[in-house]
MMTF fields as JSON, N, C-alpha, C and O atoms, coordinates in Angstrom:
{
  "mmtfVersion": "1.0.0",
  "mmtfProducer": "UNKNOWN",
  "numBonds": 491,
  "numAtoms": 492,
  "numGroups": 123,
  "numChains": 1,
  "numModels": 1,
  "chainsPerModel": [1],
  "groupsPerChain": [123],
  "chainIdList": ["A"],
  "bondAtomList": [4, 2, 8, 6, 12, 10, 16, 14, 20, 18, 24, 22, 28, 26, 32, 30, 36, 34, 40, 38, 44, 42, 48, 46, 52, 50, 56, 54, 60, 58, 64, 62, 68, 66, 72, 70, 76, 74, 80, 78, 84, 82, 88, 86, 92, 90, 96, 94, 100, 98, 104, 102, 108, 106, 112, 110, 116, 114, 120, 118, 124, 122, 128, 126, 132, 130, 136, 134, 140, 138, 144, 142, 148, 146, 152, 150, 156, 154, 160, 158, 164, 162, 168, 166, 172, 170, 176, 174, 180, 178, 184, 182, 188, 186, 192, 190, 196, 194, 200, 198, 204, 202, 208, 206, 212, 210, 216, 214, 220, 218, 224, 222, 228, 226, 232, 230, 236, 234, 240, 238, 244, 242, 248, 246, 252, 250, 256, 254, 260, 258, 264, 262, 268, 266, 272, 270, 276, 274, 280, 278, 284, 282, 288, 286, 292, 290, 296, 294, 300, 298, 304, 302, 308, 306, 312, 310, 316, 314, 320, 318, 324, 322, 328, 326, 332, 330, 336, 334, 340, 338, 344, 342, 348, 346, 352, 350, 356, 354, 360, 358, 364, 362, 368, 366, 372, 370, 376, 374, 380, 378, 384, 382, 388, 386, 392, 390, 396, 394, 400, 398, 404, 402, 408, 406, 412, 410, 416, 414, 420, 418, 424, 422, 428, 426, 432, 430, 436, 434, 440, 438, 444, 442, 448, 446, 452, 450, 456, 454, 460, 458, 464, 462, 468, 466, 472, 470, 476, 474, 480, 478, 484, 482, 488, 486],
  "bondOrderList": [1, 1, 1, 1, 1, 1, 1, 1, 1, 1, 1, 1, 1, 1, 1, 1, 1, 1, 1, 1, 1, 1, 1, 1, 1, 1, 1, 1, 1, 1, 1, 1, 1, 1, 1, 1, 1, 1, 1, 1, 1, 1, 1, 1, 1, 1, 1, 1, 1, 1, 1, 1, 1, 1, 1, 1, 1, 1, 1, 1, 1, 1, 1, 1, 1, 1, 1, 1, 1, 1, 1, 1, 1, 1, 1, 1, 1, 1, 1, 1, 1, 1, 1, 1, 1, 1, 1, 1, 1, 1, 1, 1, 1, 1, 1, 1, 1, 1, 1, 1, 1, 1, 1, 1, 1, 1, 1, 1, 1, 1, 1, 1, 1, 1, 1, 1, 1, 1, 1, 1, 1, 1],
  "groupList": [{"groupName": "VAL", "atomNameList": ["N", "CA", "C", "O"], "elementList": ["N", "C", "C", "O"], "formalChargeList": [0, 0, 0, 0], "bondAtomList": [1, 0, 2, 1, 3, 2], "bondOrderList": [1, 1, 2], "singleLetterCode": "V", "chemCompType": "L-PEPTIDE LINKING"}, {"groupName": "GLN", "atomNameList": ["N", "CA", "C", "O"], "elementList": ["N", "C", "C", "O"], "formalChargeList": [0, 0, 0, 0], "bondAtomList": [1, 0, 2, 1, 3, 2], "bondOrderList": [1, 1, 2], "singleLetterCode": "Q", "chemCompType": "L-PEPTIDE LINKING"}, {"groupName": "LEU", "atomNameList": ["N", "CA", "C", "O"], "elementList": ["N", "C", "C", "O"], "formalChargeList": [0, 0, 0, 0], "bondAtomList": [1, 0, 2, 1, 3, 2], "bondOrderList": [1, 1, 2], "singleLetterCode": "L", "chemCompType": "L-PEPTIDE LINKING"}, {"groupName": "ALA", "atomNameList": ["N", "CA", "C", "O"], "elementList": ["N", "C", "C", "O"], "formalChargeList": [0, 0, 0, 0], "bondAtomList": [1, 0, 2, 1, 3, 2], "bondOrderList": [1, 1, 2], "singleLetterCode": "A", "chemCompType": "L-PEPTIDE LINKING"}, {"groupName": "SER", "atomNameList": ["N", "CA", "C", "O"], "elementList": ["N", "C", "C", "O"], "formalChargeList": [0, 0, 0, 0], "bondAtomList": [1, 0, 2, 1, 3, 2], "bondOrderList": [1, 1, 2], "singleLetterCode": "S", "chemCompType": "L-PEPTIDE LINKING"}, {"groupName": "GLY", "atomNameList": ["N", "CA", "C", "O"], "elementList": ["N", "C", "C", "O"], "formalChargeList": [0, 0, 0, 0], "bondAtomList": [1, 0, 2, 1, 3, 2], "bondOrderList": [1, 1, 2], "singleLetterCode": "G", "chemCompType": "PEPTIDE LINKING"}, {"groupName": "THR", "atomNameList": ["N", "CA", "C", "O"], "elementList": ["N", "C", "C", "O"], "formalChargeList": [0, 0, 0, 0], "bondAtomList": [1, 0, 2, 1, 3, 2], "bondOrderList": [1, 1, 2], "singleLetterCode": "T", "chemCompType": "L-PEPTIDE LINKING"}, {"groupName": "CYS", "atomNameList": ["N", "CA", "C", "O"], "elementList": ["N", "C", "C", "O"], "formalChargeList": [0, 0, 0, 0], "bondAtomList": [1, 0, 2, 1, 3, 2], "bondOrderList": [1, 1, 2], "singleLetterCode": "C", "chemCompType": "L-PEPTIDE LINKING"}, {"groupName": "MET", "atomNameList": ["N", "CA", "C", "O"], "elementList": ["N", "C", "C", "O"], "formalChargeList": [0, 0, 0, 0], "bondAtomList": [1, 0, 2, 1, 3, 2], "bondOrderList": [1, 1, 2], "singleLetterCode": "M", "chemCompType": "L-PEPTIDE LINKING"}, {"groupName": "PHE", "atomNameList": ["N", "CA", "C", "O"], "elementList": ["N", "C", "C", "O"], "formalChargeList": [0, 0, 0, 0], "bondAtomList": [1, 0, 2, 1, 3, 2], "bondOrderList": [1, 1, 2], "singleLetterCode": "F", "chemCompType": "L-PEPTIDE LINKING"}, {"groupName": "TYR", "atomNameList": ["N", "CA", "C", "O"], "elementList": ["N", "C", "C", "O"], "formalChargeList": [0, 0, 0, 0], "bondAtomList": [1, 0, 2, 1, 3, 2], "bondOrderList": [1, 1, 2], "singleLetterCode": "Y", "chemCompType": "L-PEPTIDE LINKING"}, {"groupName": "TRP", "atomNameList": ["N", "CA", "C", "O"], "elementList": ["N", "C", "C", "O"], "formalChargeList": [0, 0, 0, 0], "bondAtomList": [1, 0, 2, 1, 3, 2], "bondOrderList": [1, 1, 2], "singleLetterCode": "W", "chemCompType": "L-PEPTIDE LINKING"}, {"groupName": "ARG", "atomNameList": ["N", "CA", "C", "O"], "elementList": ["N", "C", "C", "O"], "formalChargeList": [0, 0, 0, 0], "bondAtomList": [1, 0, 2, 1, 3, 2], "bondOrderList": [1, 1, 2], "singleLetterCode": "R", "chemCompType": "L-PEPTIDE LINKING"}, {"groupName": "PRO", "atomNameList": ["N", "CA", "C", "O"], "elementList": ["N", "C", "C", "O"], "formalChargeList": [0, 0, 0, 0], "bondAtomList": [1, 0, 2, 1, 3, 2], "bondOrderList": [1, 1, 2], "singleLetterCode": "P", "chemCompType": "L-PEPTIDE LINKING"}, {"groupName": "LYS", "atomNameList": ["N", "CA", "C", "O"], "elementList": ["N", "C", "C", "O"], "formalChargeList": [0, 0, 0, 0], "bondAtomList": [1, 0, 2, 1, 3, 2], "bondOrderList": [1, 1, 2], "singleLetterCode": "K", "chemCompType": "L-PEPTIDE LINKING"}, {"groupName": "GLU", "atomNameList": ["N", "CA", "C", "O"], "elementList": ["N", "C", "C", "O"], "formalChargeList": [0, 0, 0, 0], "bondAtomList": [1, 0, 2, 1, 3, 2], "bondOrderList": [1, 1, 2], "singleLetterCode": "E", "chemCompType": "L-PEPTIDE LINKING"}, {"groupName": "ILE", "atomNameList": ["N", "CA", "C", "O"], "elementList": ["N", "C", "C", "O"], "formalChargeList": [0, 0, 0, 0], "bondAtomList": [1, 0, 2, 1, 3, 2], "bondOrderList": [1, 1, 2], "singleLetterCode": "I", "chemCompType": "L-PEPTIDE LINKING"}, {"groupName": "ASP", "atomNameList": ["N", "CA", "C", "O"], "elementList": ["N", "C", "C", "O"], "formalChargeList": [0, 0, 0, 0], "bondAtomList": [1, 0, 2, 1, 3, 2], "bondOrderList": [1, 1, 2], "singleLetterCode": "D", "chemCompType": "L-PEPTIDE LINKING"}, {"groupName": "ASN", "atomNameList": ["N", "CA", "C", "O"], "elementList": ["N", "C", "C", "O"], "formalChargeList": [0, 0, 0, 0], "bondAtomList": [1, 0, 2, 1, 3, 2], "bondOrderList": [1, 1, 2], "singleLetterCode": "N", "chemCompType": "L-PEPTIDE LINKING"}, {"groupName": "HIS", "atomNameList": ["N", "CA", "C", "O"], "elementList": ["N", "C", "C", "O"], "formalChargeList": [0, 0, 0, 0], "bondAtomList": [1, 0, 2, 1, 3, 2], "bondOrderList": [1, 1, 2], "singleLetterCode": "H", "chemCompType": "L-PEPTIDE LINKING"}],
  "groupTypeList": [0, 1, 2, 1, 3, 4, 5, 5, 5, 2, 0, 1, 3, 5, 5, 4, 2, 6, 2, 4, 7, 3, 3, 4, 5, 2, 8, 9, 4, 6, 10, 3, 8, 5, 11, 9, 12, 1, 3, 13, 5, 14, 15, 12, 15, 9, 0, 4, 3, 16, 4, 12, 4, 5, 5, 4, 6, 10, 10, 3, 17, 9, 0, 14, 5, 12, 9, 6, 16, 4, 12, 17, 10, 6, 14, 18, 6, 0, 10, 2, 1, 8, 18, 4, 2, 1, 13, 15, 17, 6, 6, 0, 10, 10, 7, 3, 3, 15, 12, 11, 5, 4, 5, 6, 5, 4, 4, 12, 17, 10, 19, 10, 11, 5, 1, 5, 6, 14, 0, 6, 0, 4, 4],
  "groupIdList": [1, 2, 3, 4, 5, 6, 7, 8, 9, 10, 11, 12, 13, 14, 15, 16, 17, 18, 19, 20, 21, 22, 23, 24, 25, 26, 27, 28, 29, 30, 31, 32, 33, 34, 35, 36, 37, 38, 39, 40, 41, 42, 43, 44, 45, 46, 47, 48, 49, 50, 51, 52, 53, 54, 55, 56, 57, 58, 59, 60, 61, 62, 63, 64, 65, 66, 67, 68, 69, 70, 71, 72, 73, 74, 75, 76, 77, 78, 79, 80, 81, 82, 83, 84, 85, 86, 87, 88, 89, 90, 91, 92, 93, 94, 95, 96, 97, 98, 99, 100, 101, 102, 103, 104, 105, 106, 107, 108, 109, 110, 111, 112, 113, 114, 115, 116, 117, 118, 119, 120, 121, 122, 123],
  "secStructList": [7, 3, 3, 3, 3, 3, 7, 7, 3, 3, 3, 3, 6, 6, 7, 7, 3, 3, 3, 3, 3, 3, 3, 3, 1, 1, 7, 4, 4, 4, 3, 3, 3, 3, 3, 3, 3, 3, 7, 6, 6, 1, 7, 7, 3, 3, 3, 3, 3, 3, 7, 1, 1, 1, 7, 7, 3, 3, 3, 7, 4, 4, 4, 6, 6, 6, 3, 3, 3, 3, 3, 3, 6, 6, 6, 6, 3, 3, 3, 3, 3, 3, 7, 1, 7, 7, 4, 4, 4, 7, 3, 3, 3, 3, 3, 3, 3, 3, 3, 6, 7, 7, 7, 7, 1, 7, 4, 4, 4, 7, 7, 3, 3, 7, 7, 7, 3, 3, 3, 3, 3, 3, 7],
  "xCoordList": [24.865, 23.901, 22.927, 22.426, 22.677, 21.725, 20.858, 21.348, 19.555, 18.603, 17.965, 17.284, 18.192, 17.703, 16.566, 16.786, 15.346, 14.173, 13.874, 14.061, 13.408, 13.062, 12.02, 11.698, 11.494, 10.568, 9.111, 8.267, 8.812, 7.438, 7.043, 7.884, 5.756, 5.28, 3.78, 3.082, 3.295, 1.861, 1.529, 2.192, 0.503, 0.094, -1.428, -2.052, -2.005, -3.448, -3.822, -3.009, -5.047, -5.536, -5.379, -5.67, -4.912, -4.637, -3.218, -2.796, -2.485, -1.117, -0.102, -0.459, 1.17, 2.255, 3.374, 3.602, 4.056, 5.271, 6.217, 5.784, 7.509, 8.499, 9.306, 9.98, 9.221, 10.012, 11.361, 11.456, 12.389, 13.726, 14.228, 13.873, 15.046, 15.67, 17.115, 17.399, 18.024, 19.445, 20.053, 19.933, 20.698, 21.281, 22.789, 23.451, 23.317, 24.762, 25.178, 24.386, 26.44, 26.952, 26.592, 26.799, 26.062, 25.729, 26.036, 26.197, 26.116, 26.323, 24.957, 24.231, 24.616, 23.262, 22.713, 21.539, 23.55, 23.084, 22.714, 22.109, 23.073, 22.748, 21.477, 21.121, 20.807, 19.581, 18.392, 18.46, 17.299, 16.022, 15.562, 15.899, 14.796, 14.356, 12.836, 12.175, 12.309, 10.859, 10.395, 11.154, 9.136, 8.47, 7.25, 6.483, 7.103, 5.961, 5.367, 5.99, 4.163, 3.588, 2.839, 2.379, 2.737, 2.099, 1.386, 1.989, 0.101, -0.694, -0.733, -0.55, -0.965, -1.025, -2.044, -3.195, -1.618, -2.525, -2.783, -3.578, -2.115, -2.32, -1.023, 0.062, -1.15, 0.032, 0.719, 0.098, 2.012, 2.769, 2.319, 2.2, 2.063, 1.585, 2.515, 3.129, 2.596, 3.443, 2.879, 1.672, 3.788, 3.405, 3.995, 3.28, 5.324, 6.0, 7.377, 7.946, 7.921, 9.27, 9.9, 9.217, 11.219, 11.964, 13.096, 13.729, 13.342, 14.335, 15.748, 15.953, 16.709, 18.103, 18.564, 19.308, 18.122, 18.527, 17.732, 18.121, 16.604, 15.714, 14.787, 13.956, 14.927, 14.137, 12.723, 11.87, 12.463, 11.119, 10.623, 11.351, 9.387, 8.772, 7.434, 6.775, 7.055, 5.852, 5.096, 5.689, 3.766, 2.94, 1.752, 1.208, 1.373, 0.113, -1.025, -0.889, -2.135, -3.248, -3.718, -4.142, -3.647, -4.191, -3.309, -3.706, -2.121, -1.273, -0.969, -0.327, -1.427, -1.144, -1.684, -2.834, -0.822, -1.201, -0.991, -1.078, -0.71, -0.496, 0.945, 1.489, 1.561, 2.918, 3.899, 3.544, 5.137, 6.19, 7.461, 7.92, 8.021, 9.27, 10.429, 10.279, 11.564, 12.752, 13.98, 13.873, 15.144, 16.369, 17.506, 17.537, 18.435, 19.597, 20.836, 21.123, 21.574, 22.742, 23.917, 24.798, 23.945, 25.028, 24.867, 25.839, 23.628, 23.355, 22.94, 22.662, 22.895, 22.439, 21.109, 20.93, 20.205, 18.938, 17.766, 17.825, 16.709, 15.461, 14.415, 14.392, 13.558, 12.546, 11.149, 10.947, 10.204, 8.803, 8.073, 7.81, 7.756, 6.997, 5.525, 4.991, 4.869, 3.472, 2.619, 2.787, 1.715, 0.802, -0.626, -0.926, -1.49, -2.913, -3.112, -3.889, -2.414, -2.492, -3.876, -4.53, -4.293, -5.599, -5.432, -4.4, -6.409, -6.297, -5.991, -5.322, -6.47, -6.199, -4.744, -4.335, -3.967, -2.53, -1.746, -0.532, -2.43, -1.78, -1.289, -2.079, -0.001, 0.62, 2.142, 2.645, 2.859, 4.32, 4.795, 4.333, 5.713, 6.247, 7.679, 8.483, 7.972, 9.278, 9.909, 9.234, 11.217, 11.935, 12.654, 12.946, 12.931, 13.546, 14.421, 14.217, 15.399, 16.349, 16.32, 16.39, 16.215, 16.158, 17.405, 17.549, 18.299, 19.572, 19.354, 18.697, 19.909, 19.815, 18.362, 18.064, 17.487, 16.076, 15.627, 16.397, 14.369, 13.792, 12.751, 12.243, 12.44, 11.426, 10.127, 9.129, 10.13, 8.946, 8.015, 8.413, 6.785, 5.817, 5.706, 4.904, 6.511, 6.46, 7.515, 8.703, 7.088, 8.035, 9.045, 10.145, 8.695, 9.6, 10.829, 11.818, 10.785, 11.905, 12.971, 14.049, 12.672, 13.603, 14.553, 14.168, 15.79, 16.827, 17.083, 17.452, 16.891, 17.175, 16.006, 15.335, 15.783, 14.673, 15.135, 16.014, 14.518, 14.743, 13.87, 13.089, 14.011, 13.331, 11.904, 11.16, 11.513, 10.17, 10.079, 10.806, 9.187, 8.918, 7.401, 6.717, 6.895, 5.451, 4.858, 5.366, 3.786, 3.038, 1.644, 0.952, 1.245, -0.094, -0.777, -0.262, -1.95, -2.721, -4.014, -4.837, -4.175, -5.38, -6.469, -6.196, -7.701, -8.839, -9.337, -10.285],
  "yCoordList": [33.0, 33.516, 34.446, 34.141, 35.583, 36.526, 37.113, 37.527, 37.144, 37.801, 38.927, 38.692, 40.137, 41.311, 41.945, 42.585, 41.761, 42.32, 43.709, 43.985, 44.576, 45.93, 46.48, 45.861, 47.66, 48.327, 48.287, 48.943, 47.522, 47.483, 48.803, 49.666, 48.945, 50.161, 50.274, 49.305, 51.476, 51.766, 52.511, 53.484, 52.042, 52.67, 52.605, 51.703, 53.547, 53.528, 52.553, 52.237, 52.088, 51.192, 51.849, 53.031, 51.051, 51.566, 52.062, 52.363, 52.146, 52.634, 51.558, 50.425, 51.94, 51.054, 51.018, 51.978, 49.906, 49.746, 48.855, 48.029, 49.028, 48.125, 47.495, 48.184, 46.184, 45.447, 45.078, 44.787, 45.098, 44.7, 43.595, 43.532, 42.739, 41.671, 41.558, 41.07, 42.011, 41.97, 40.674, 40.367, 39.924, 38.643, 38.774, 39.464, 38.111, 38.088, 36.713, 35.981, 36.376, 35.091, 33.933, 32.778, 34.214, 33.159, 33.624, 34.816, 32.643, 32.978, 33.246, 32.319, 34.506, 34.943, 34.288, 33.924, 34.145, 33.645, 32.163, 31.657, 31.478, 30.05, 29.794, 28.647, 30.866, 30.74, 31.34, 32.472, 30.588, 31.186, 31.926, 31.545, 32.98, 33.794, 33.87, 33.904, 33.895, 33.939, 34.908, 35.3, 35.28, 36.069, 35.288, 34.739, 35.257, 34.623, 35.627, 36.636, 35.335, 36.173, 35.291, 34.196, 35.8, 35.02, 35.935, 36.821, 35.702, 36.436, 35.645, 34.428, 36.306, 35.611, 34.483, 34.679, 33.311, 32.176, 31.484, 30.546, 31.94, 31.326, 30.733, 31.058, 29.857, 29.274, 30.293, 31.214, 30.087, 30.932, 30.632, 29.467, 31.676, 31.46, 32.091, 33.132, 31.441, 31.881, 33.15, 33.287, 34.075, 35.313, 35.36, 35.549, 35.183, 35.313, 34.693, 34.559, 34.311, 33.773, 34.128, 34.415, 34.098, 34.389, 33.37, 33.022, 32.901, 31.863, 32.397, 33.601, 31.5, 31.881, 32.863, 33.801, 32.646, 33.509, 34.795, 35.753, 34.807, 35.956, 35.889, 36.775, 34.837, 34.745, 34.264, 34.432, 33.658, 33.161, 33.729, 33.781, 34.146, 34.67, 33.972, 33.523, 33.893, 33.179, 34.01, 34.682, 33.945, 34.736, 33.914, 33.073, 34.181, 33.648, 34.357, 35.512, 33.668, 34.255, 35.573, 36.471, 35.692, 36.886, 38.127, 39.217, 37.983, 39.159, 39.402, 40.391, 38.509, 38.673, 39.991, 40.358, 40.689, 41.976, 43.135, 44.294, 42.834, 43.901, 43.936, 45.013, 42.779, 42.697, 42.293, 41.563, 42.779, 42.414, 42.09, 42.881, 40.923, 40.521, 40.748, 40.56, 41.146, 41.346, 41.122, 41.053, 41.009, 40.822, 41.585, 41.765, 42.027, 42.786, 42.041, 41.968, 41.484, 40.672, 41.531, 41.03, 42.798, 43.676, 44.04, 44.371, 43.973, 44.318, 43.11, 43.244, 41.936, 40.723, 40.967, 40.604, 41.575, 41.987, 41.56, 41.626, 41.125, 40.822, 41.822, 42.22, 42.221, 43.24, 42.685, 41.763, 43.267, 42.982, 44.321, 44.964, 44.717, 45.939, 45.602, 44.754, 46.261, 45.964, 47.189, 48.245, 47.037, 48.109, 47.726, 46.561, 48.709, 48.486, 47.668, 46.714, 48.044, 47.305, 47.425, 48.465, 46.334, 46.259, 45.878, 45.319, 46.164, 45.821, 44.343, 43.997, 43.482, 42.055, 41.684, 40.552, 42.618, 42.395, 42.679, 42.482, 43.136, 43.443, 42.182, 41.293, 42.103, 40.99, 41.169, 42.194, 40.173, 40.195, 39.443, 38.338, 40.05, 39.464, 38.981, 39.672, 37.788, 37.175, 36.864, 36.423, 37.104, 36.647, 35.347, 35.064, 34.57, 33.269, 32.924, 33.423, 32.063, 31.655, 30.142, 29.401, 29.696, 28.277, 27.91, 28.3, 27.164, 26.808, 25.926, 24.888, 26.344, 25.633, 25.386, 24.461, 26.206, 26.021, 26.762, 27.487, 26.564, 27.211, 28.253, 28.986, 28.309, 29.263, 28.549, 28.755, 27.719, 26.948, 27.72, 28.7, 27.274, 27.915, 27.265, 27.693, 26.223, 25.524, 26.065, 26.073, 26.512, 27.076, 26.035, 26.394, 24.759, 23.713, 23.562, 22.96, 24.098, 23.968, 25.044, 24.974, 26.024, 27.143, 26.869, 26.299, 27.284, 26.955, 28.068, 27.797, 29.303, 30.431, 31.405, 31.568, 32.05, 32.989, 34.294, 34.321, 35.374, 36.667, 36.827, 35.939, 37.952, 38.161, 38.688, 38.734, 39.079, 39.58, 41.091, 41.731, 41.637, 43.071, 43.252, 42.632, 44.11, 44.21, 45.235, 46.348, 44.845, 45.721, 45.91, 44.944, 47.164, 47.487, 48.383, 49.439, 47.941, 48.698, 49.152, 48.337, 50.444, 50.995, 51.225, 51.528, 51.074, 51.252, 52.683, 53.008],
  "zCoordList": [33.632, 32.648, 33.365, 34.447, 32.732, 33.305, 32.211, 31.16, 32.479, 31.599, 32.398, 33.397, 31.948, 32.667, 31.882, 30.853, 32.379, 31.714, 32.255, 33.44, 31.37, 31.76, 30.804, 29.789, 31.143, 30.249, 30.671, 30.062, 31.709, 32.18, 32.818, 33.069, 33.073, 33.693, 33.587, 33.288, 33.838, 33.802, 32.51, 32.15, 31.831, 30.573, 30.489, 31.049, 29.801, 29.603, 28.495, 27.627, 28.539, 27.5, 26.136, 25.952, 25.192, 23.86, 23.673, 22.557, 24.775, 24.714, 24.346, 24.024, 24.402, 23.977, 25.0, 25.737, 25.026, 25.822, 25.036, 24.233, 25.273, 24.71, 25.837, 26.602, 25.92, 26.898, 26.282, 25.09, 27.11, 26.689, 27.601, 28.778, 27.05, 27.837, 27.388, 26.294, 28.236, 27.923, 28.454, 29.64, 27.58, 27.957, 28.121, 27.346, 29.126, 29.329, 29.822, 30.415, 29.563, 30.019, 29.125, 29.496, 27.965, 27.012, 25.6, 25.339, 24.682, 23.281, 22.678, 22.32, 22.569, 22.253, 20.98, 20.921, 19.987, 18.699, 18.722, 17.777, 19.788, 19.876, 20.681, 20.949, 21.057, 21.851, 21.128, 20.647, 21.047, 20.734, 21.989, 23.11, 21.781, 22.906, 22.936, 21.898, 24.136, 24.251, 25.323, 26.209, 25.218, 26.25, 26.732, 25.941, 28.038, 28.671, 29.656, 29.986, 30.114, 31.15, 32.153, 31.832, 33.354, 34.403, 35.38, 35.986, 35.518, 36.488, 37.796, 37.779, 38.92, 40.211, 40.196, 39.806, 40.62, 40.699, 39.386, 39.32, 38.329, 37.019, 36.505, 36.989, 35.516, 34.916, 34.006, 33.474, 33.853, 32.936, 31.521, 31.143, 30.724, 29.367, 28.338, 28.574, 27.222, 26.12, 25.494, 25.297, 25.185, 24.504, 23.103, 22.119, 23.024, 21.741, 21.815, 22.899, 20.659, 20.598, 19.266, 18.283, 19.264, 18.046, 17.932, 18.928, 16.721, 16.502, 16.687, 16.84, 16.674, 16.855, 15.785, 16.072, 14.563, 13.455, 13.396, 12.728, 14.108, 14.02, 12.821, 12.621, 12.021, 10.802, 11.01, 10.138, 12.173, 12.462, 13.779, 14.77, 13.764, 14.977, 15.216, 14.279, 16.468, 16.857, 17.889, 18.732, 17.795, 18.695, 19.19, 18.473, 20.418, 20.911, 20.186, 19.781, 20.027, 19.285, 19.885, 19.158, 21.192, 21.833, 21.665, 22.078, 21.066, 20.833, 19.36, 19.007, 18.514, 17.081, 16.562, 16.803, 15.843, 15.292, 16.237, 15.83, 17.514, 18.497, 18.996, 19.238, 19.149, 19.695, 18.59, 17.665, 18.705, 17.771, 18.539, 19.363, 18.263, 18.902, 17.93, 16.722, 18.455, 17.633, 18.503, 19.728, 17.876, 18.632, 17.975, 16.758, 18.808, 18.364, 18.816, 20.011, 17.858, 18.19, 18.663, 19.362, 18.297, 18.748, 20.221, 20.901, 20.703, 22.103, 22.933, 24.125, 22.318, 23.01, 23.718, 24.88, 23.009, 23.598, 22.723, 21.495, 23.382, 22.697, 23.159, 24.324, 22.243, 22.528, 22.294, 21.505, 22.996, 22.739, 22.668, 23.684, 21.446, 21.236, 21.408, 20.693, 22.351, 22.662, 22.352, 22.962, 21.411, 21.022, 21.372, 21.634, 21.374, 21.645, 22.915, 22.936, 23.951, 25.203, 25.833, 25.763, 26.442, 27.073, 28.549, 28.922, 29.378, 30.805, 31.04, 32.013, 30.167, 30.344, 30.066, 30.326, 29.544, 29.353, 30.631, 30.675, 31.654, 32.923, 33.6, 33.917, 33.819, 34.523, 34.49, 34.031, 34.976, 34.926, 33.685, 33.401, 32.957, 31.739, 31.995, 32.621, 31.497, 31.681, 30.328, 29.398, 30.237, 29.05, 29.388, 30.55, 28.356, 28.55, 27.359, 26.253, 27.603, 26.564, 26.404, 27.384, 25.169, 24.834, 24.044, 22.886, 24.668, 24.048, 22.832, 22.914, 21.702, 20.427, 20.022, 19.267, 20.523, 20.228, 18.987, 18.358, 18.652, 17.477, 17.861, 17.013, 19.164, 19.592, 19.891, 19.201, 20.904, 21.246, 22.159, 22.789, 22.222, 23.097, 24.459, 25.289, 24.701, 25.975, 26.926, 26.604, 28.082, 29.048, 29.513, 29.931, 29.45, 29.927, 29.042, 29.461, 27.825, 26.903, 27.106, 26.516, 27.927, 28.11, 29.27, 30.291, 29.088, 30.056, 31.07, 32.213, 30.658, 31.547, 31.51, 30.491, 32.66, 32.805, 33.426, 34.288, 32.967, 33.582, 34.819, 35.164, 35.469, 36.742, 36.585, 37.565, 35.394, 35.18, 35.272, 36.032, 34.497, 34.536, 34.477, 33.662, 35.356, 35.521, 34.569, 34.435, 33.918, 33.024, 33.604, 33.923, 33.733, 34.23, 33.209, 32.842, 32.754, 31.777, 32.436, 32.854, 32.519, 33.155, 32.118, 30.957, 32.566, 31.642, 31.643, 30.927]
}
């Protein structure tokens, strides 16, 4: 199983980025997918998740209204569209897969993790 995250980079405050996470080696439709982020010295925190069917989405309070999660079953890819980015959004973002899950906010429920993609928002 491999989760390949991409799309991070440098953006000015107020700008946008779209993160992608391409999954391989698994049956994509049987996994809920999530995005987490982790700053140095801090615990990994939940950002967003999407259910296996794509019919339910979940967001941390600090990204509601700014970020949108989606998934493409033809490409086995999950996306995180990030708008109105702020300097406090600067950190490494990780995608994760939860087998037969519904899209939980607990990192312990996820079975596979991507390598992370770094997002830097300048003020």
